N, C-alpha and C positions, 0 to 999 in steps of 0.2 A: 314397037310392036304392041305395047300395052295400050289398051283403050279404057282402062279403069280411071275413075276420078276419086281421089287423087291418083296419079299414075304410080305404078309399082316401081321399085328401084331397078335401074338398068343392070345389065349383065356385068359391068365393071365396077359397080358400087359395092362398098364394104358390106352393106346389108342386103345383098342380092338374093338371099334366101327368103326374105319377107315379101313374098309374092303370091299370087293366085295361080293354081295349076291349070294349064290349058289342056293337057293330055296326060293321062296316067296309065301305066301298064305295070301294076305291082307284080303280076305273074312273071314279068321279065326283069323286074327290079329297077325300073326307072320311071321318071316323070319329067314332063316338059312344062315349066312355068311360062307365063306370058312374056318374060324378058329374054327367052331363048337360051337360058342356061340349062343344060341337060343334067339333071340330078340323079345320081345312082344310089341304090339302097345302101351300099356299103360306105356312103358319105362322100364318094368321089364326085367330081363335077367336070363337065366339058363346057367351057365358056363359048359364047358366040364367035369370038375371034379365033377359035381352035385351040386355045391354050388349055392345059389340064390342071386341075386342082386335085392333088393326091388325096386318097381317103384318110380320114383322121384315125381310123382304127389301127393302122400300122404302128403308130406311136404307142397306142395302148397295148397292143400285143407284145411289143418289145419290152415295155415296162413290166408286164405280167411275167414274162419269161425271166427277167432279171430277178424278180422277187422270189420265184420258185427255185432258182438255182442255188 
């Protein structure tokens, strides 16, 4: 999908977030980079193959709850 030189990382690459954004809708909380990974504001991702990367904030929220208890 990417036509940049050098090409951006693919959707299955470990550095897949190091890309240029093709479409952004911050009012809806998402952006679509040129590699086809749908990035959500809460840090979740939907990969081009349909697999889901859970948001990182869930781990942080759990850690904060343990500290305050």
